[in-house]
N, C-alpha and C positions, 0 to 999 in steps of 0.2 A: 138475299134474293127479293126482287120486288114482287110485289102483288100485281097481279095483270091489270089491275085498274086502282088508282088513287083518286080520291076527291075531297077537296076541303072547300068550306065557304069562307070568303074573304070579307073582312070588314075594314073599311077606312074612316078615322075620325068615328069610329065607333057604330057606323051604319053599314047596311049591307052594301057590298060594293060589286061583287061578283063571284065567279067558281073557277078554281084552279085545279087543273086535273092532270094526270097522266095516265095513259094506257099503252100496254104494249100493242105493237104493230099486229093487225088482224084479230085483235082481242084475246090473243093467246099468251100464256105466262112467258115472259122473256127468259131467254138462257144468257148465259154470259156472253157479252157482246151484243144481245139482242138490240132490236130498236124499240124506242118508246117514242110515242107522241107526246108532247107536252102542250097544255093550252091553257088559254085564260079567256074568260068571258065576262065581260061588264053586263051587269043587269038593268042598268037605267042607261036611256038614250041622251041624259042631259051632258052636254058638253062642257060645263063647268062644273062637273063633279071631281072631287079629288082623283089624282092620277095614281094607277096601281104602281107605276114606275116612272122615273124620267124617260125611259124609251118606250113607254106605253101608255100613249095618250087615250082618253076616251074614245071608243070605237064601236059601232054596231057590230063591225066584224070582228070574228073570232080570231085570237093571236094563237097561232099554231106553229110549233117548231119542233125539230128532231131532237133537240137538246134541251136540258132544263134551261130555265130562266135564269140569268146569271145571280140574280139575288138568292137563289135557292141551290145554287150548284155545289154548294160545300155540305148539303144534307145528303144522308143516303137514301131518304125516301121522303116523300110529301107528308106521309103519315106522321112525321116528327114534328110538324108545325104547330098543331094544336096544343100539343105538350109544352112547347117552348114559347107559347104566344105572348105570356105575361113577361116574358125576358126578351122579347123582339123590340128593336129600336127602331123608331119611325111611327107612322100612323097607322101602319097595318095590325090586324090582329086576325087570329084564325080559328075556326072550329071544326070540329068533325060532325057532319050533318046526322050521322047515326049514333053519337055518343056525346052530346054537348056536356061540357064541364063548367062550372061555375067555382072558380077560386076565391076565397075569402081575402079581402084586403087587409093587410097587416102593417101596421106603422111602428117604424123602429125608430125613435128620436135620437138625437146626438148622445143624450145621456146614457141610454142603453148600447148603441155602438161602442162608446167608451169603454165598456166593459167586456167585449167580446174579441175573441180571435176570429181570424178570417174563416177557418175550420168550422167554428161555432156558428158564424153567421150563414155559412154555406149550408149547416143542417137545418137552419130555420127558414131559409128563403128558396132552397132547392139549387136547380142547375143554373150556370151562370148564362149570359146571352150566347147565342149560337156560335159566335166568332170569339167567344172567350173575352168580351170586353167587360169584365167586371160583374158585379151582381146588382141588379137594379133594386134599389129599396126606398121606400116612402119615410122620409124624416118629418114632414110637416103635414098635419093633420088638415090645413087648409086646402091642400091641393087633393085633386082627385085620383091622382095617379103616382107613380114612383118618380122621384125627382133628382135621385142622387146614384151615381155609380162608385160601389164600393169596391176596393182592392187590398191585397196584402200591402204593406208598406213599400211604396215605389222606391226604386232606386234614385239617387240624386239626379240623374241626367232627366228624369220625368217629373220631377217636383216642380219644375217650372212651368208645367203646363197650367193654363188658365183657370182659376177657381179652385187649385188643389188644397185641401187641407188635411193635416194629419190628426186624427182623432184616436186615441189610444195605438191599438196595434195595427190600424186600419189607414189607410189612404182614400179620401173621398173627393170625387169630382163631380160639378155639376151636370145633370144629364143633358147632353148638347140638344137633344130633339125636344125641350120642352121650354117654353117660354113662360116663366113664373109670373110675368107682370100680366099677361093676357090668360094665363093658364090654358094655353093652347098647345096641343101635341104638334110637332113639326115633322116634316118628312126626313127621314134619313135612308142613305143608300151608300153603301161601299163603292169608292171610286172605281174600282175594276168593273162595276156594273156599266157605267157610261163609258167605259174604255172598249166595250164590246168583248170583254173576257170572262170565261168561266173561271172559277176559283183556282183549279189546278194550273190554268195558264197564268193566273196572277203570281202563284207560288213559284213557277218555274221563271217569271220575269224577275223575281227579287233575286233568285240565285245567278242571273246573268249579269251583264256589265250594267252599272248604274245609269250609264248614259242613254241606254235603250229605255229604260223605266223612265227616266226623267222626260225624255222626247215624247214618249206616249201619253205621259201625264199631263205635259204642257198642253198638248193637243185638246185633250178632254177639258182642261180648265179653261182653254181659249173658246172652246164650243159652249160650255154650259156656265161658266162663272162670270162674275162681274169683276171689274178692278184686276184684271188679269195680272198685272205686274205685281201686285202685291200678293195676290194668291199664288204665283210662281215661286216668288222669293220665299214664302214660309214653307212651302212644299220643299224646296231645296234646302232650307235650313234644317229640315226633318229628313232628309233623304237617307242618311247613314243609319237612323233608328228604324226607318220604313223598311229598308233593305234587309235590315237584320231580324225583321218580323217583330220587333217591340213595340212599333206604333203602326196602326191602320187608320189610312184617312177616308173620311165620310163627307159626303155632301150633306149639308142641311139645307132644307127648302120648306117653304111655306106653301101649303095646299091652296088650289085656287078655291076651294069650298070655303076655306077659313076666311080668304080675302074678300070673296063675293060679298059675304054678309055685312062687311063694314065699308067695302070700297066696290059698289056695283059695276062702277066704270072700270075695273081693272081687267085685264085680260085672262082669259080662262086657260090659263098655264100655270106651273108652279114658279114660284119667285125663289131662285137660289139665292141664299144668303151667305154661303162660303163653305169652307172646309173645316171640319173638326177632326182633331187627332186624338185617337182613343189608345191606351196602353193594351196590350194583350196579357192575360193572366199566363203565369208560368205553369199553372198547375194542370 
């Protein structure tokens, strides 16, 4: 059962961004099927600040809706966000304002990963990313963040993904939302968010005709992506694995706050760089 009120502080690129909340209608505890109001409020009026999501540009207006925001619709409660913050893809992080937690950074170089099974790594790192896209680990001390996604040995069909490395019993992939050259975090958002779907709708779509999924995905790609033909061809080549649930597509984008520092003339909106395809853990 949900608490009647849930509130988390949202950070973007490590800076305070706003407040994300949910409360039951009329402030009373929600029963099964009861209505919740979900809302997000930016704390800054700066139009060039990083975006909360591709569908939520900076605004002085409160974003209010009856359903959970798509990026969080797979969670049982917003209260889960601070606990999984260090395993969240993209530029967002979260904190419970009443119980802040500071987690020490742990570096696991490749030489250490070489000796670990995935179960042993899981014990060291904790829970996987919220949608089970591997374990985020830091392998290079030059970076101030996790730079690698670790999995149990992936099947042959997934070893052709860009940057795949087999290290001992683990499969390693570069973190798609991190640019090692600039050491900047990038935005990451599952494709279903830009399709206007909640997570359960996405899962239903995966179980239906591939033609329906492909058509809706193409519409989102034409709306948000660049080089549409290439992105659509890539999506089509992965369609069977996506429909089976083995791969999940993520938009990767550069936040306007990061671009404005080096390119002040750039428009104050995210620059979508493309789609990344991440395996889903079977554990």
